[in-house]
N, C-alpha and C positions, 0 to 999 in steps of 0.2 A: 452434578453431571455437566453443567455448563462450563465449569472450571476445567474439567478434563478435555472437553471439546475445544475450548479456547487454547489450551496448551498443545493439543494435537494440531490445530490450525497453524499455530506459530512454528511448530516443527516442520510441517509440510511446506509452508512458504519458505522457510529458511533453506531447506534442502533444494527446493526448486531454484531459488535465487543463487545458491552456491553453484548449481549446475550451469547457470548462465554467467558465471564468473564475477558475481558480485561479492564484495566483502560484506558480511552480514553481522548485524548488531541486534540483539533482542532487547526490546524495551529500554533503549538508551535514554538515560536521564538528560544527557547533554550530547551535542553533536560530536562525533569523533574527529571532525575536521573544522578548522578555523573558518573556512569559506562557506560553510553551511550552518545555519542556526535557525532556531525556532523559539517561540515564546512559551506560553502555557500549553504546550502540546507535546505529546510523546508518542511516537508510532509504536505499534506492537512489534513490528519488525522493520528495520531500516536496512536497505541494500545500497551499496555505492560501488560504481565502477568509475575509476579515475585514471584516465589515460591522457596522453599528450593532446589529442584532438577531441576527446569525448569525456564529458562528465555526466553520468547517469545516476539518478536517485530513484529508488523504489521505496515508497512509503506504504506499508501494509497495515491495514486495520482488520482485525479478526472479529467478526460479529456473529455470535451464536444465535441471537434473537434480534435481527436487524429491524429497525423502524425507520420510516422516512425522516422523521424529525431528528433522530440521533445521527443518521448518516449525513443529512444536510448540515447539521451543526458541526460535525467533524470536518466536512469539506470547507465550510466557512472559516473554521479555525486554522486549517492548513493554509488557505489562501491569504488570510490576514497575518499569519505569524511566520510562515516559512520564508527565509531569505537565503539567496544564493549569490555569492560573489562570483560573477562571470569573468572569464578571461578571453582576451582576443583570440580569434582563430580557433575557438573551441565550440563544439556543438554540445549543448546541454539539454538534457531530457529529464523531466520529472514525471514519474509514473506512479500515481496513486492506485493502490490495489485494495479492493474490498473483498474479503474472504467470507463466504457465507455457506451455510449448510444447504443441501438440496431442499426443494419445495419452499424456499423463502424468497425467491426472486420476485414473486408477485407482490410482496409487501413493499418493495422498494423500486419497482420498475417504473420510473418516471424520467422524463427528459433531463432535468437538472442533475440527477444522480448518474444516469447513463452517460451524460456528456463529460462528467468529471472523472469517474472511476472506471478502471478496468475491473471486472468482476470475475472472481474465481469461485466456482462452486466445488466444495470439498466434502466428501462423504465421511461417515464415522469410522471408516476403515483407513482413512488417511490418503485417499486417492482423489486427485483433481479430476472431477467429472467433466468440467467444462470451463473454458476461459472465454469470457465475453469481452472483446475490446471496447474501450470507451468510444462513444460516437465521435469524439474529437479526433480519434486516430483512424477512423474509417474512411 
């Protein structure tokens, strides 16, 4: 059942990012761009907007049974391994997205997680119930 929910989450995130004009990649083994790379990390869904004055990256992690330790470990891995080659006169934005089912926020609702991740709550029908911005973006 978790496998089906995980696939549903990836589909929902992909559709939402496409609506926002991202180029979307599902579980990319490697970065599709030379100026963005990571080590032993692979996002569930990667979204990229690359324009003349803006480079925006969305890294989505779909967690059907989130735990604080797992989410904190993923955040640490992203911070340690994600590298972006910046360009002059370009605004760059990295947006880590955490996708979870309803009723699971209480398990991960702590300041370090909320400061790093934007959290999307998605139900089993594939609807985004709520988007909670990271505290860093408030």
